[in-house]
N, C-alpha and C positions, 0 to 999 in steps of 0.2 A: 406543604406539598412535598411529596417524596421525590428525592433526588434520583435521577436515572443511574443505573448501574451498567457499565460496559465490562463484559468478561473477555479477557484477552489471553493469548499465549505468550510464550517467550518473546520478548521484544528484539532479541537478536535474530530471530528465525521467522517470526510469524508476520509475513507480508499481509495477510487477510485481516489481522488485528489492527495493523497500522492504519489501514484506510479509514475506517470509521472514527478511530482514535484521533487522527490528525485533523479530520473534519470538524469534530466536536471542539477540538482546541482552537482551530481557526475561527469558528463561529462563536467562540467564547460561550459555549453552553456548558453549564455546570453538570458534572457527572462524577460518580465514584467509580474507580477503577479496581477490577479484581483480576489479578494475574494468575493463570494456571501454569505451573512448570510441566510442560508437556512430556510425555513418555517417562513419568515417574509414578510411583505408587500414590503419592499424594495427588498428583495431577490426575491420575485415573479416577480417584474417588471424587475429586472436584468436578470433573467432566461429567461423571455419571449424574451428579447432583444438579449441575448448573447448565448443561448443555444438551438440549433435546436431541439434536442431531449428531452428538458426540464430536462436534467441531467447534472451533472458535473463528470469529467473535460471536457473542450473544449480547443483545441489549435488553435490559429490563426497564420498563417504564410503567410503574404502577402494575396493573394486571397484564400488561402487553409483554410478550416475550417474542423477540425477533432473533433469528440464528443464521442470518446471512448478510454478508458486508454490504452488498449493494441494496438490499432491501432496508437495511438500517439507514443507509445514507438517504434513500428515497423518503423514508419516514421522517427523518430530520428535516428534509426540505419541506414536506407537507406541514409539519407541526410548526416550523419557524419560518414562514414565508418571508418575514422581514430581514432574514439573514441572507436572502438571494443565494442559495446554494446551487441553483441551476441558472444559467444565462437568461436574461429577460426576453431577449428577442427570440421568436418561436423558431426560426431557422438555426439560431445558435444553440438553442436549447435541445432541438433535435440532434444537432451534430454532436454535442456534448454527451447526450444520452447514447448515441451509437458508439462513440469512442469508449465510453464506460462499459457498455455492454460487450463490446469486443475484448476489452481487457478482462472483464468478468468470466467470459466463456472461452477465451482463446489463449494463444502463446504458450501451449503446452510444453513444447520443446524447451523454451527458454526457462520455464518454471523448473523443468526437470534437470537441466544441465547447469543452470546458474541459480541455485537456491539463495534466497536472501540470507546474508550473514554480515551483520553490521560490524563484527569484530575482526574480519578478515580482509586483507588485501592479497589477492591472488596474483602472483607474477606469472607471466609468460602463458596466460590462459589464450587458448584458441578455440573458438567456437566451431562446431561442425556445421555442415551445410544447413541442416534443418533449424538449428539455433540462429544462424545468420539470417535466414529468411525471416524469423521472428523479429530479430533486432532490426532489420531493414524496414519492416512494416511499421514497427514502433516509431522509429525515426521519421518516416513518411508522415504518419499521423501528427506527430508533435511539430514537425516543420510546417506542415499545412495550417495547423491551428494557430501557431505563432505568427506565421505570415499574415493570417487574416486578422487576427485581433491586435496585433502589435504589442502584446504583452500587457503587463509583466506576467500574467498567468495564462494559462491556455485560452481562456475566453475573457480576458481583460482582468476581472476581478477572480478571487479564488473561488472555485466551484467543486462539485463532486468529482468532475473530471480530474482535476488536479490531485485530489485525494486518491483516486483510483490508480494514477500513474506514479505516485510518490515512491512506491517500493522499487520501480524500475530505475530511478535515479540511484538508489542504493545498490542495486545489482550492477549497473554500469560502473559505478565507482569501485566495487569490490573486485570485479573481474577485469578492470582497465580497458573497458570497451570505448573506442574513440567514436565520437559523433560529430556532425557538422555544427557549424557555429551556434545557430539558433538553438538547436537541441542541447548542445553542451552548455550554453549559457543558461537555459532553462533549468537543466539539472543542477547546475551549480546554485542557482536560486533556491530550488528545492532543498538542497543539502544545507545551505546557509540559514534557512528559516528557523526561527527560534523553537518551534515546536518540534522540528525534525531533530535538531540539536538535542533537546531534551530526551527524545526517544532513543538516540544514540548514546547518550550519557547513561541512561538507565540500562541499556543493553550491556554496557561495559562492566556493570556491577553484578550481572547474572553469572552464576557459576555453572549451570547446566550445559551439557554439550549434548546435542542431538546428532548422533553419527551419521544418520541418513541425510542430514542438511549440510554436512561437511564434505566438500567436493574431493573426490579421490585423486590421488596423484596421476592416475592414468588419463585424467582429462587435461593434463598440462603438457605443454610442448616447449622444448628448449632449443 
């Protein structure tokens, strides 16, 4: 049987790559990893060959090619129902899907002003109003889920929703964003997770620097 392949970008920067990667790790599904060094000549060639939409991630499973993070996660949930990648109760499953969809399509200000960067800790960062609105909404979603499920993950056991929100934990750490107790405790659990630690360790060994993902000094306030 052919092993699935997941094509990802730089681990330091690619939040979309992290989502299906960490879900596969948590589900203990075997896969081969192909890393594309984004915005390099080598990466451009690999992107042309491996990525139909010229974006990462892409999942290859036999003849199937999937080029969207959430679609990949949904496919894994369908293919491996025993892994329980969505909550079992219908109401919780609907809630988890809504949270995941909102992350997939929203929070544009946060993405723009707080790009994922595992190697940096940004001092004295102050988000603008639009970014604060995104931050407050994320906190609201996580607080509600954690109050309802009582943890340890958003819906009790690890689901696609946790994979979708994993990069946010990284962003809050990088930019020193303070959160209420439940959200902060949840993010600390995400960052302490063995799979996340592996992702961070791999990111530290990357040498590429993507300038557009490095926050400019004009965004900092002293």
